[in-house]
VMD Tcl script that builds the backbone (N, CA, C; Angstrom):
set m [mol new atoms 531]
animate dup $m
set s [atomselect $m all]
$s set {name element resname resid chain x y z} {
  {N N MET 1 A -41.840 32.825 48.876}
  {CA C MET 1 A -42.410 31.549 48.500}
  {C C MET 1 A -42.271 31.304 47.003}
  {N N ASP 2 A -42.190 32.363 46.255}
  {CA C ASP 2 A -42.103 32.233 44.810}
  {C C ASP 2 A -40.829 31.480 44.410}
  {N N ILE 3 A -39.712 31.778 45.047}
  {CA C ILE 3 A -38.446 31.110 44.737}
  {C C ILE 3 A -38.529 29.637 45.115}
  {N N LEU 4 A -39.099 29.335 46.260}
  {CA C LEU 4 A -39.231 27.943 46.705}
  {C C LEU 4 A -40.120 27.153 45.746}
  {N N ASP 5 A -41.190 27.762 45.260}
  {CA C ASP 5 A -42.074 27.086 44.298}
  {C C ASP 5 A -41.333 26.806 42.982}
  {N N ARG 6 A -40.550 27.774 42.526}
  {CA C ARG 6 A -39.804 27.569 41.284}
  {C C ARG 6 A -38.752 26.476 41.440}
  {N N ILE 7 A -38.085 26.440 42.581}
  {CA C ILE 7 A -37.084 25.396 42.830}
  {C C ILE 7 A -37.758 24.029 42.879}
  {N N THR 8 A -38.904 23.938 43.558}
  {CA C THR 8 A -39.638 22.674 43.656}
  {C C THR 8 A -40.096 22.223 42.278}
  {N N LYS 9 A -40.629 23.167 41.493}
  {CA C LYS 9 A -41.104 22.835 40.154}
  {C C LYS 9 A -39.941 22.399 39.265}
  {N N SER 10 A -38.809 23.085 39.362}
  {CA C SER 10 A -37.629 22.739 38.575}
  {C C SER 10 A -37.097 21.363 38.963}
  {N N ALA 11 A -37.075 21.061 40.248}
  {CA C ALA 11 A -36.616 19.748 40.717}
  {C C ALA 11 A -37.555 18.652 40.229}
  {N N ALA 12 A -38.864 18.907 40.260}
  {CA C ALA 12 A -39.836 17.919 39.788}
  {C C ALA 12 A -39.650 17.666 38.297}
  {N N GLN 13 A -39.393 18.742 37.536}
  {CA C GLN 13 A -39.159 18.570 36.101}
  {C C GLN 13 A -37.879 17.771 35.848}
  {N N ALA 14 A -36.844 18.035 36.629}
  {CA C ALA 14 A -35.582 17.305 36.474}
  {C C ALA 14 A -35.775 15.827 36.796}
  {N N ILE 15 A -36.555 15.533 37.819}
  {CA C ILE 15 A -36.838 14.141 38.184}
  {C C ILE 15 A -37.642 13.465 37.085}
  {N N ASP 16 A -38.656 14.173 36.556}
  {CA C ASP 16 A -39.457 13.610 35.462}
  {C C ASP 16 A -38.583 13.344 34.231}
  {N N ARG 17 A -37.694 14.271 33.937}
  {CA C ARG 17 A -36.807 14.099 32.783}
  {C C ARG 17 A -35.870 12.907 32.989}
  {N N ALA 18 A -35.308 12.778 34.192}
  {CA C ALA 18 A -34.413 11.658 34.493}
  {C C ALA 18 A -35.159 10.334 34.403}
  {N N LYS 19 A -36.395 10.315 34.895}
  {CA C LYS 19 A -37.207 9.102 34.829}
  {C C LYS 19 A -37.490 8.735 33.369}
  {N N PHE 20 A -37.837 9.750 32.561}
  {CA C PHE 20 A -38.102 9.519 31.148}
  {C C PHE 20 A -36.865 8.956 30.448}
  {N N GLU 21 A -35.700 9.570 30.703}
  {CA C GLU 21 A -34.463 9.119 30.059}
  {C C GLU 21 A -34.098 7.702 30.497}
  {N N ALA 22 A -34.315 7.371 31.764}
  {CA C ALA 22 A -34.025 6.018 32.244}
  {C C ALA 22 A -34.934 4.999 31.571}
  {N N LEU 23 A -36.221 5.322 31.455}
  {CA C LEU 23 A -37.158 4.414 30.786}
  {C C LEU 23 A -36.829 4.293 29.300}
  {N N LYS 24 A -36.454 5.405 28.695}
  {CA C LYS 24 A -36.077 5.384 27.282}
  {C C LYS 24 A -34.844 4.495 27.076}
  {N N PHE 25 A -33.853 4.635 27.947}
  {CA C PHE 25 A -32.649 3.818 27.856}
  {C C PHE 25 A -32.984 2.341 28.041}
  {N N GLN 26 A -33.832 2.043 29.001}
  {CA C GLN 26 A -34.235 0.659 29.249}
  {C C GLN 26 A -34.946 0.080 28.022}
  {N N LYS 27 A -35.858 0.864 27.443}
  {CA C LYS 27 A -36.618 0.393 26.284}
  {C C LYS 27 A -35.707 0.193 25.077}
  {N N THR 28 A -34.826 1.164 24.815}
  {CA C THR 28 A -33.937 1.029 23.660}
  {C C THR 28 A -32.950 -0.119 23.855}
  {N N SER 29 A -32.500 -0.347 25.076}
  {CA C SER 29 A -31.605 -1.478 25.343}
  {C C SER 29 A -32.314 -2.800 25.097}
  {N N GLN 30 A -33.570 -2.894 25.512}
  {CA C GLN 30 A -34.347 -4.117 25.290}
  {C C GLN 30 A -34.553 -4.354 23.794}
  {N N ILE 31 A -34.910 -3.304 23.068}
  {CA C ILE 31 A -35.123 -3.436 21.622}
  {C C ILE 31 A -33.812 -3.808 20.929}
  {N N GLN 32 A -32.710 -3.190 21.342}
  {CA C GLN 32 A -31.404 -3.510 20.757}
  {C C GLN 32 A -31.040 -4.961 21.031}
  {N N GLY 33 A -31.321 -5.452 22.227}
  {CA C GLY 33 A -31.068 -6.854 22.550}
  {C C GLY 33 A -31.899 -7.787 21.686}
  {N N ASP 34 A -33.183 -7.447 21.502}
  {CA C ASP 34 A -34.052 -8.254 20.637}
  {C C ASP 34 A -33.536 -8.245 19.197}
  {N N LEU 35 A -33.129 -7.070 18.727}
  {CA C LEU 35 A -32.603 -6.939 17.371}
  {C C LEU 35 A -31.340 -7.782 17.191}
  {N N ASN 36 A -30.441 -7.745 18.165}
  {CA C ASN 36 A -29.217 -8.541 18.090}
  {C C ASN 36 A -29.525 -10.034 18.067}
  {N N GLU 37 A -30.510 -10.470 18.826}
  {CA C GLU 37 A -30.899 -11.882 18.836}
  {C C GLU 37 A -31.464 -12.294 17.481}
  {N N ILE 38 A -32.285 -11.441 16.884}
  {CA C ILE 38 A -32.839 -11.746 15.556}
  {C C ILE 38 A -31.710 -11.813 14.523}
  {N N LYS 39 A -30.754 -10.887 14.603}
  {CA C LYS 39 A -29.618 -10.911 13.677}
  {C C LYS 39 A -28.784 -12.176 13.866}
  {N N ARG 40 A -28.603 -12.608 15.109}
  {CA C ARG 40 A -27.854 -13.836 15.373}
  {C C ARG 40 A -28.565 -15.028 14.754}
  {N N GLN 41 A -29.898 -15.080 14.910}
  {CA C GLN 41 A -30.676 -16.168 14.317}
  {C C GLN 41 A -30.591 -16.119 12.791}
  {N N LEU 42 A -30.652 -14.918 12.234}
  {CA C LEU 42 A -30.539 -14.755 10.784}
  {C C LEU 42 A -29.181 -15.255 10.292}
  {N N ASP 43 A -28.119 -14.890 10.996}
  {CA C ASP 43 A -26.783 -15.354 10.624}
  {C C ASP 43 A -26.695 -16.873 10.684}
  {N N ALA 44 A -27.280 -17.474 11.706}
  {CA C ALA 44 A -27.260 -18.934 11.830}
  {C C ALA 44 A -28.001 -19.576 10.661}
  {N N LYS 45 A -29.135 -19.000 10.269}
  {CA C LYS 45 A -29.896 -19.543 9.136}
  {C C LYS 45 A -29.132 -19.365 7.826}
  {N N MET 46 A -28.438 -18.243 7.663}
  {CA C MET 46 A -27.649 -18.027 6.451}
  {C C MET 46 A -26.517 -19.055 6.362}
  {N N ILE 47 A -25.893 -19.344 7.478}
  {CA C ILE 47 A -24.837 -20.354 7.495}
  {C C ILE 47 A -25.418 -21.721 7.155}
  {N N GLU 48 A -26.568 -22.031 7.740}
  {CA C GLU 48 A -27.228 -23.306 7.457}
  {C C GLU 48 A -27.609 -23.395 5.977}
  {N N LEU 49 A -28.130 -22.306 5.418}
  {CA C LEU 49 A -28.484 -22.275 4.001}
  {C C LEU 49 A -27.247 -22.510 3.135}
  {N N GLY 50 A -26.161 -21.862 3.475}
  {CA C GLY 50 A -24.924 -22.050 2.728}
  {C C GLY 50 A -24.443 -23.491 2.785}
  {N N GLN 51 A -24.519 -24.099 3.955}
  {CA C GLN 51 A -24.102 -25.496 4.089}
  {C C GLN 51 A -25.003 -26.409 3.264}
  {N N ARG 52 A -26.304 -26.133 3.285}
  {CA C ARG 52 A -27.234 -26.955 2.495}
  {C C ARG 52 A -26.980 -26.789 0.999}
  {N N ALA 53 A -26.740 -25.563 0.561}
  {CA C ALA 53 A -26.448 -25.329 -0.858}
  {C C ALA 53 A -25.163 -26.056 -1.249}
  {N N TYR 54 A -24.175 -26.020 -0.385}
  {CA C TYR 54 A -22.919 -26.725 -0.650}
  {C C TYR 54 A -23.177 -28.227 -0.780}
  {N N ASP 55 A -23.920 -28.777 0.179}
  {CA C ASP 55 A -24.225 -30.213 0.147}
  {C C ASP 55 A -25.029 -30.586 -1.098}
  {N N LEU 56 A -26.020 -29.758 -1.462}
  {CA C LEU 56 A -26.831 -30.044 -2.650}
  {C C LEU 56 A -25.989 -29.968 -3.923}
  {N N TYR 57 A -25.074 -29.026 -3.994}
  {CA C TYR 57 A -24.210 -28.937 -5.168}
  {C C TYR 57 A -23.321 -30.175 -5.256}
  {N N ARG 58 A -22.784 -30.593 -4.134}
  {CA C ARG 58 A -21.935 -31.781 -4.106}
  {C C ARG 58 A -22.725 -33.032 -4.498}
  {N N ALA 59 A -24.031 -33.038 -4.236}
  {CA C ALA 59 A -24.890 -34.171 -4.594}
  {C C ALA 59 A -25.449 -34.013 -6.012}
  {N N ASN 60 A -24.944 -33.032 -6.769}
  {CA C ASN 60 A -25.388 -32.749 -8.141}
  {C C ASN 60 A -26.882 -32.434 -8.235}
  {N N GLN 61 A -27.424 -31.795 -7.226}
  {CA C GLN 61 A -28.828 -31.404 -7.257}
  {C C GLN 61 A -28.987 -29.916 -7.562}
  {N N ILE 62 A -27.886 -29.189 -7.588}
  {CA C ILE 62 A -27.894 -27.775 -7.971}
  {C C ILE 62 A -26.863 -27.618 -9.078}
  {N N GLN 63 A -27.241 -26.946 -10.145}
  {CA C GLN 63 A -26.332 -26.729 -11.273}
  {C C GLN 63 A -26.252 -25.231 -11.556}
  {N N SER 64 A -25.707 -24.482 -10.644}
  {CA C SER 64 A -25.611 -23.036 -10.795}
  {C C SER 64 A -24.142 -22.630 -10.894}
  {N N PRO 65 A -23.791 -21.823 -11.902}
  {CA C PRO 65 A -22.394 -21.385 -12.024}
  {C C PRO 65 A -21.918 -20.587 -10.806}
  {N N SER 66 A -22.779 -19.752 -10.250}
  {CA C SER 66 A -22.355 -18.955 -9.094}
  {C C SER 66 A -22.135 -19.846 -7.874}
  {N N VAL 67 A -22.987 -20.868 -7.710}
  {CA C VAL 67 A -22.795 -21.798 -6.594}
  {C C VAL 67 A -21.523 -22.611 -6.832}
  {N N ARG 68 A -21.275 -22.998 -8.091}
  {CA C ARG 68 A -20.065 -23.753 -8.413}
  {C C ARG 68 A -18.820 -22.951 -8.019}
  {N N GLU 69 A -18.820 -21.647 -8.323}
  {CA C GLU 69 A -17.680 -20.800 -7.967}
  {C C GLU 69 A -17.464 -20.778 -6.457}
  {N N MET 70 A -18.554 -20.659 -5.716}
  {CA C MET 70 A -18.441 -20.638 -4.256}
  {C C MET 70 A -17.941 -21.977 -3.725}
  {N N VAL 71 A -18.448 -23.078 -4.279}
  {CA C VAL 71 A -18.023 -24.409 -3.840}
  {C C VAL 71 A -16.534 -24.598 -4.129}
  {N N GLU 72 A -16.087 -24.158 -5.301}
  {CA C GLU 72 A -14.671 -24.273 -5.638}
  {C C GLU 72 A -13.819 -23.433 -4.690}
  {N N ALA 73 A -14.298 -22.241 -4.348}
  {CA C ALA 73 A -13.562 -21.388 -3.407}
  {C C ALA 73 A -13.507 -22.042 -2.028}
  {N N ILE 74 A -14.618 -22.633 -1.598}
  {CA C ILE 74 A -14.654 -23.317 -0.297}
  {C C ILE 74 A -13.707 -24.507 -0.307}
  {N N ASP 75 A -13.724 -25.286 -1.388}
  {CA C ASP 75 A -12.833 -26.443 -1.482}
  {C C ASP 75 A -11.367 -26.014 -1.442}
  {N N ALA 76 A -11.048 -24.912 -2.117}
  {CA C ALA 76 A -9.671 -24.410 -2.099}
  {C C ALA 76 A -9.275 -23.975 -0.689}
  {N N LEU 77 A -10.187 -23.310 0.006}
  {CA C LEU 77 A -9.898 -22.888 1.378}
  {C C LEU 77 A -9.733 -24.092 2.295}
  {N N ARG 78 A -10.568 -25.103 2.110}
  {CA C ARG 78 A -10.437 -26.315 2.934}
  {C C ARG 78 A -9.101 -26.999 2.673}
  {N N ALA 79 A -8.660 -27.028 1.426}
  {CA C ALA 79 A -7.355 -27.608 1.112}
  {C C ALA 79 A -6.245 -26.801 1.789}
  {N N SER 80 A -6.384 -25.484 1.797}
  {CA C SER 80 A -5.402 -24.633 2.473}
  {C C SER 80 A -5.380 -24.911 3.970}
  {N N VAL 81 A -6.554 -25.144 4.556}
  {CA C VAL 81 A -6.636 -25.462 5.983}
  {C C VAL 81 A -5.879 -26.754 6.270}
  {N N VAL 82 A -6.082 -27.766 5.441}
  {CA C VAL 82 A -5.400 -29.049 5.645}
  {C C VAL 82 A -3.885 -28.862 5.560}
  {N N LEU 83 A -3.417 -28.105 4.566}
  {CA C LEU 83 A -1.982 -27.867 4.419}
  {C C LEU 83 A -1.413 -27.109 5.619}
  {N N LYS 84 A -2.121 -26.084 6.071}
  {CA C LYS 84 A -1.641 -25.296 7.214}
  {C C LYS 84 A -1.651 -26.124 8.493}
  {N N GLU 85 A -2.655 -26.990 8.670}
  {CA C GLU 85 A -2.690 -27.849 9.854}
  {C C GLU 85 A -1.493 -28.792 9.858}
  {N N GLU 86 A -1.148 -29.344 8.703}
  {CA C GLU 86 A 0.019 -30.223 8.599}
  {C C GLU 86 A 1.295 -29.435 8.882}
  {N N GLU 87 A 1.390 -28.229 8.341}
  {CA C GLU 87 A 2.547 -27.373 8.596}
  {C C GLU 87 A 2.667 -27.060 10.086}
  {N N LEU 88 A 1.542 -26.815 10.737}
  {CA C LEU 88 A 1.531 -26.541 12.170}
  {C C LEU 88 A 2.002 -27.760 12.955}
  {N N ARG 89 A 1.506 -28.945 12.600}
  {CA C ARG 89 A 1.930 -30.169 13.291}
  {C C ARG 89 A 3.442 -30.360 13.158}
  {N N GLU 90 A 3.968 -30.141 11.957}
  {CA C GLU 90 A 5.410 -30.286 11.749}
  {C C GLU 90 A 6.189 -29.274 12.576}
  {N N ALA 91 A 5.706 -28.055 12.650}
  {CA C ALA 91 A 6.392 -27.021 13.430}
  {C C ALA 91 A 6.351 -27.340 14.922}
  {N N GLN 92 A 5.264 -27.940 15.377}
  {CA C GLN 92 A 5.127 -28.240 16.799}
  {C C GLN 92 A 6.019 -29.392 17.244}
  {N N ILE 93 A 6.366 -30.307 16.344}
  {CA C ILE 93 A 7.178 -31.453 16.755}
  {C C ILE 93 A 8.671 -31.200 16.594}
  {N N GLN 94 A 9.053 -30.072 16.030}
  {CA C GLN 94 A 10.471 -29.766 15.873}
  {C C GLN 94 A 11.116 -29.547 17.230}
  {N N ASN 95 A 12.350 -30.057 17.371}
  {CA C ASN 95 A 13.125 -29.888 18.595}
  {C C ASN 95 A 14.395 -29.125 18.271}
  {N N TYR 96 A 14.900 -28.456 19.251}
  {CA C TYR 96 A 16.147 -27.721 19.088}
  {C C TYR 96 A 17.293 -28.714 18.991}
  {N N THR 97 A 18.167 -28.502 18.035}
  {CA C THR 97 A 19.366 -29.330 17.913}
  {C C THR 97 A 20.570 -28.438 18.117}
  {N N VAL 98 A 21.552 -28.972 18.828}
  {CA C VAL 98 A 22.763 -28.217 19.111}
  {C C VAL 98 A 23.563 -28.109 17.824}
  {N N PRO 99 A 24.001 -26.910 17.451}
  {CA C PRO 99 A 24.777 -26.755 16.220}
  {C C PRO 99 A 26.066 -27.570 16.285}
  {N N ALA 100 A 26.519 -28.027 15.131}
  {CA C ALA 100 A 27.753 -28.812 15.060}
  {C C ALA 100 A 28.911 -27.989 15.597}
  {N N GLY 101 A 29.744 -28.615 16.417}
  {CA C GLY 101 A 30.904 -27.934 16.979}
  {C C GLY 101 A 30.617 -27.221 18.283}
  {N N ALA 102 A 29.379 -27.103 18.680}
  {CA C ALA 102 A 29.044 -26.442 19.939}
  {C C ALA 102 A 29.056 -27.475 21.048}
  {N N ALA 103 A 29.479 -27.062 22.219}
  {CA C ALA 103 A 29.505 -27.976 23.362}
  {C C ALA 103 A 28.087 -28.251 23.809}
  {N N ASN 104 A 27.823 -29.475 24.153}
  {CA C ASN 104 A 26.490 -29.867 24.612}
  {C C ASN 104 A 26.470 -29.864 26.129}
  {N N ASP 105 A 26.889 -28.755 26.742}
  {CA C ASP 105 A 26.968 -28.643 28.187}
  {C C ASP 105 A 25.647 -28.109 28.719}
  {N N GLN 106 A 24.955 -28.908 29.505}
  {CA C GLN 106 A 23.646 -28.508 30.025}
  {C C GLN 106 A 23.760 -27.431 31.100}
  {N N SER 107 A 24.942 -27.259 31.711}
  {CA C SER 107 A 25.058 -26.236 32.745}
  {C C SER 107 A 24.916 -24.837 32.149}
  {N N GLN 108 A 25.233 -24.682 30.856}
  {CA C GLN 108 A 25.094 -23.385 30.215}
  {C C GLN 108 A 23.644 -23.061 29.890}
  {N N ALA 109 A 22.775 -24.054 29.965}
  {CA C ALA 109 A 21.377 -23.819 29.641}
  {C C ALA 109 A 20.687 -22.994 30.711}
  {N N GLN 110 A 21.246 -22.976 31.930}
  {CA C GLN 110 A 20.642 -22.212 33.013}
  {C C GLN 110 A 20.931 -20.743 32.788}
  {N N SER 111 A 19.894 -19.972 32.499}
  {CA C SER 111 A 20.109 -18.553 32.264}
  {C C SER 111 A 19.429 -17.689 33.315}
  {N N VAL 112 A 18.767 -18.310 34.285}
  {CA C VAL 112 A 18.108 -17.577 35.347}
  {C C VAL 112 A 19.035 -17.573 36.552}
  {N N PRO 113 A 19.371 -16.417 37.105}
  {CA C PRO 113 A 20.278 -16.403 38.253}
  {C C PRO 113 A 19.661 -17.126 39.443}
  {N N ILE 114 A 20.509 -17.830 40.175}
  {CA C ILE 114 A 20.061 -18.560 41.360}
  {C C ILE 114 A 20.306 -17.661 42.559}
  {N N TRP 115 A 19.327 -17.523 43.421}
  {CA C TRP 115 A 19.407 -16.639 44.571}
  {C C TRP 115 A 19.445 -17.468 45.846}
  {N N ASP 116 A 20.262 -17.036 46.787}
  {CA C ASP 116 A 20.253 -17.661 48.111}
  {C C ASP 116 A 19.001 -17.233 48.839}
  {N N GLU 117 A 18.603 -18.005 49.825}
  {CA C GLU 117 A 17.498 -17.579 50.676}
  {C C GLU 117 A 17.920 -16.289 51.363}
  {N N PRO 118 A 17.091 -15.271 51.336}
  {CA C PRO 118 A 17.481 -14.001 51.947}
  {C C PRO 118 A 17.619 -14.134 53.457}
  {N N THR 119 A 18.662 -13.530 53.962}
  {CA C THR 119 A 18.853 -13.494 55.405}
  {C C THR 119 A 18.895 -12.041 55.808}
  {N N SER 120 A 18.046 -11.680 56.693}
  {CA C SER 120 A 17.929 -10.320 57.215}
  {C C SER 120 A 17.827 -9.282 56.109}
  {N N GLY 121 A 16.965 -9.580 55.118}
  {CA C GLY 121 A 16.692 -8.610 54.069}
  {C C GLY 121 A 17.730 -8.567 52.975}
  {N N ASP 122 A 18.748 -9.437 53.002}
  {CA C ASP 122 A 19.776 -9.450 51.967}
  {C C ASP 122 A 19.220 -10.127 50.724}
  {N N GLN 123 A 19.226 -9.458 49.582}
  {CA C GLN 123 A 18.693 -9.989 48.328}
  {C C GLN 123 A 19.793 -10.131 47.282}
  {N N SER 124 A 21.029 -10.405 47.686}
  {CA C SER 124 A 22.117 -10.482 46.716}
  {C C SER 124 A 22.179 -11.863 46.084}
  {N N PRO 125 A 22.713 -11.965 44.858}
  {CA C PRO 125 A 22.819 -13.256 44.202}
  {C C PRO 125 A 23.783 -14.172 44.941}
  {N N ALA 126 A 23.640 -15.466 44.682}
  {CA C ALA 126 A 24.508 -16.450 45.324}
  {C C ALA 126 A 25.958 -16.166 44.952}
  {N N SER 127 A 26.848 -16.389 45.906}
  {CA C SER 127 A 28.257 -16.134 45.624}
  {C C SER 127 A 28.769 -17.162 44.628}
  {N N GLY 128 A 29.669 -16.744 43.788}
  {CA C GLY 128 A 30.240 -17.642 42.805}
  {C C GLY 128 A 29.411 -17.751 41.536}
  {N N TYR 129 A 28.354 -17.016 41.451}
  {CA C TYR 129 A 27.504 -17.082 40.254}
  {C C TYR 129 A 28.168 -16.318 39.127}
  {N N THR 130 A 28.244 -16.958 37.976}
  {CA C THR 130 A 28.720 -16.272 36.778}
  {C C THR 130 A 27.644 -16.399 35.719}
  {N N PRO 131 A 27.335 -15.335 35.040}
  {CA C PRO 131 A 26.286 -15.415 34.023}
  {C C PRO 131 A 26.731 -16.319 32.881}
  {N N PRO 132 A 25.781 -16.951 32.218}
  {CA C PRO 132 A 26.129 -17.833 31.105}
  {C C PRO 132 A 26.679 -17.017 29.943}
  {N N PRO 133 A 27.485 -17.664 29.089}
  {CA C PRO 133 A 28.012 -16.934 27.936}
  {C C PRO 133 A 26.891 -16.585 26.973}
  {N N ALA 134 A 27.128 -15.577 26.186}
  {CA C ALA 134 A 26.121 -15.161 25.204}
  {C C ALA 134 A 25.890 -16.297 24.223}
  {N N SER 135 A 24.658 -16.512 23.886}
  {CA C SER 135 A 24.297 -17.609 22.993}
  {C C SER 135 A 24.621 -17.243 21.555}
  {N N SER 136 A 25.095 -18.231 20.805}
  {CA C SER 136 A 25.356 -18.007 19.386}
  {C C SER 136 A 24.176 -18.471 18.548}
  {N N TYR 137 A 23.113 -18.888 19.202}
  {CA C TYR 137 A 21.924 -19.389 18.510}
  {C C TYR 137 A 21.158 -18.224 17.903}
  {N N ALA 138 A 20.871 -18.327 16.641}
  {CA C ALA 138 A 20.054 -17.320 15.962}
  {C C ALA 138 A 18.724 -17.971 15.623}
  {N N PRO 139 A 17.618 -17.348 15.965}
  {CA C PRO 139 A 16.324 -17.956 15.653}
  {C C PRO 139 A 16.159 -18.115 14.148}
  {N N PRO 140 A 15.460 -19.161 13.729}
  {CA C PRO 140 A 15.276 -19.377 12.292}
  {C C PRO 140 A 14.453 -18.259 11.678}
  {N N THR 141 A 14.741 -17.977 10.436}
  {CA C THR 141 A 13.971 -16.952 9.738}
  {C C THR 141 A 12.645 -17.552 9.316}
  {N N PRO 142 A 11.572 -16.800 9.433}
  {CA C PRO 142 A 10.266 -17.337 9.045}
  {C C PRO 142 A 10.219 -17.577 7.549}
  {N N PRO 143 A 9.481 -18.607 7.119}
  {CA C PRO 143 A 9.380 -18.878 5.686}
  {C C PRO 143 A 8.651 -17.750 4.980}
  {N N ALA 144 A 8.943 -17.602 3.712}
  {CA C ALA 144 A 8.269 -16.569 2.920}
  {C C ALA 144 A 6.785 -16.866 2.909}
  {N N SER 145 A 5.997 -15.858 3.143}
  {CA C SER 145 A 4.552 -16.074 3.198}
  {C C SER 145 A 4.008 -16.346 1.805}
  {N N GLU 146 A 2.892 -17.028 1.792}
  {CA C GLU 146 A 2.249 -17.337 0.530}
  {C C GLU 146 A 1.706 -16.046 -0.079}
  {N N THR 147 A 1.359 -16.115 -1.322}
  {CA C THR 147 A 0.805 -14.959 -2.003}
  {C C THR 147 A -0.471 -14.544 -1.283}
  {N N PRO 148 A -0.575 -13.296 -0.846}
  {CA C PRO 148 A -1.781 -12.885 -0.134}
  {C C PRO 148 A -3.001 -12.942 -1.050}
  {N N VAL 149 A -4.113 -13.317 -0.455}
  {CA C VAL 149 A -5.362 -13.414 -1.200}
  {C C VAL 149 A -5.929 -12.010 -1.355}
  {N N ALA 150 A -6.317 -11.666 -2.575}
  {CA C ALA 150 A -6.916 -10.355 -2.813}
  {C C ALA 150 A -8.250 -10.291 -2.087}
  {N N LYS 151 A -8.517 -9.174 -1.447}
  {CA C LYS 151 A -9.736 -9.044 -0.651}
  {C C LYS 151 A -10.496 -7.801 -1.062}
  {N N ARG 152 A -11.796 -7.838 -0.774}
  {CA C ARG 152 A -12.640 -6.663 -0.971}
  {C C ARG 152 A -13.598 -6.588 0.205}
  {N N GLN 153 A -14.218 -5.432 0.349}
  {CA C GLN 153 A -15.075 -5.179 1.492}
  {C C GLN 153 A -16.536 -5.335 1.105}
  {N N CYS 154 A -17.302 -6.024 1.962}
  {CA C CYS 154 A -18.738 -6.182 1.733}
  {C C CYS 154 A -19.405 -4.811 1.887}
  {N N PRO 155 A -20.243 -4.405 0.935}
  {CA C PRO 155 A -20.885 -3.098 1.039}
  {C C PRO 155 A -21.926 -3.029 2.156}
  {N N THR 156 A -22.382 -4.182 2.633}
  {CA C THR 156 A -23.414 -4.194 3.666}
  {C C THR 156 A -22.835 -4.166 5.072}
  {N N CYS 157 A -21.875 -5.098 5.346}
  {CA C CYS 157 A -21.382 -5.232 6.719}
  {C C CYS 157 A -19.905 -4.897 6.867}
  {N N SER 158 A -19.217 -4.518 5.792}
  {CA C SER 158 A -17.806 -4.128 5.781}
  {C C SER 158 A -16.859 -5.280 6.091}
  {N N PHE 159 A -17.306 -6.512 5.975}
  {CA C PHE 159 A -16.461 -7.684 6.202}
  {C C PHE 159 A -15.474 -7.812 5.043}
  {N N MET 160 A -14.201 -8.099 5.343}
  {CA C MET 160 A -13.199 -8.286 4.302}
  {C C MET 160 A -13.280 -9.727 3.818}
  {N N MET 161 A -13.483 -9.905 2.507}
  {CA C MET 161 A -13.668 -11.235 1.935}
  {C C MET 161 A -12.875 -11.345 0.646}
  {N N PRO 162 A -12.637 -12.580 0.163}
  {CA C PRO 162 A -11.899 -12.742 -1.085}
  {C C PRO 162 A -12.648 -12.103 -2.251}
  {N N THR 163 A -11.906 -11.645 -3.230}
  {CA C THR 163 A -12.540 -11.008 -4.386}
  {C C THR 163 A -13.332 -12.007 -5.206}
  {N N THR 164 A -13.073 -13.292 -5.028}
  {CA C THR 164 A -13.808 -14.316 -5.773}
  {C C THR 164 A -15.144 -14.661 -5.130}
  {N N ALA 165 A -15.427 -14.101 -3.960}
  {CA C ALA 165 A -16.661 -14.428 -3.247}
  {C C ALA 165 A -17.875 -13.889 -3.987}
  {N N VAL 166 A -18.915 -14.707 -4.043}
  {CA C VAL 166 A -20.175 -14.294 -4.648}
  {C C VAL 166 A -21.114 -13.790 -3.557}
  {N N PHE 167 A -21.046 -14.431 -2.375}
  {CA C PHE 167 A -21.845 -14.024 -1.228}
  {C C PHE 167 A -20.901 -13.676 -0.084}
  {N N CYS 168 A -21.289 -12.700 0.714}
  {CA C CYS 168 A -20.507 -12.341 1.888}
  {C C CYS 168 A -20.653 -13.462 2.914}
  {N N PRO 169 A -19.547 -14.034 3.419}
  {CA C PRO 169 A -19.663 -15.097 4.406}
  {C C PRO 169 A -20.139 -14.601 5.762}
  {N N ASN 170 A -20.111 -13.291 5.984}
  {CA C ASN 170 A -20.543 -12.753 7.260}
  {C C ASN 170 A -22.043 -12.467 7.291}
  {N N CYS 171 A -22.557 -11.786 6.259}
  {CA C CYS 171 A -23.971 -11.391 6.278}
  {C C CYS 171 A -24.794 -12.054 5.188}
  {N N GLY 172 A -24.149 -12.706 4.214}
  {CA C GLY 172 A -24.875 -13.396 3.156}
  {C C GLY 172 A -25.275 -12.525 1.985}
  {N N PHE 173 A -24.881 -11.273 1.989}
  {CA C PHE 173 A -25.243 -10.356 0.911}
  {C C PHE 173 A -24.586 -10.805 -0.387}
  {N N ARG 174 A -25.330 -10.787 -1.491}
  {CA C ARG 174 A -24.777 -11.186 -2.793}
  {C C ARG 174 A -23.935 -10.041 -3.334}
  {N N VAL 175 A -22.648 -10.297 -3.533}
  {CA C VAL 175 A -21.742 -9.272 -4.022}
  {C C VAL 175 A -21.160 -9.622 -5.380}
  {N N GLY 176 A -21.317 -10.850 -5.818}
  {CA C GLY 176 A -20.725 -11.297 -7.074}
  {C C GLY 176 A -21.730 -11.334 -8.205}
  {N N PRO 177 A -21.282 -11.884 -9.351}
  {CA C PRO 177 A -22.141 -11.931 -10.544}
  {C C PRO 177 A -23.321 -12.857 -10.385}
}
mol reanalyze $m
mol bondsrecalc $m
mol representation Tube
mol addrep $m
């Protein structure tokens, strides 16, 4: 009976331990979820604060050199966004033009082999099919990229940001002068 009692006691302890660990996991998951929600709300408020500071500076109600630097950086980034959007629109409307001296034969554009309907498991290509000639088209070379923006890492959240940043755009930590 001694062995049976020890096995029963050991099993009860294992069950108690498993129950404790499950409750601990549930509690820590709930707390982590609450913490993440508070951080999300904090981030939203920091973004709202930044937008308000930007608007107040633009309305000449704030006269701070550090805010001025941030506003100038934001304005420069917005100008870059406008330029890149225009560049994207131009790239999207470009059409392929046939090089001078090349035949404009649309039959050569078909590069996918045409297959007959299979009969009795036959999967061979259609008779008389000849592959198209190799294309002489070379894709355009990408334009030289702009000068990369120097970046540094936020000491609080490790977000990569421009070296001119005074506040981290991710967590709001003051990193500049």
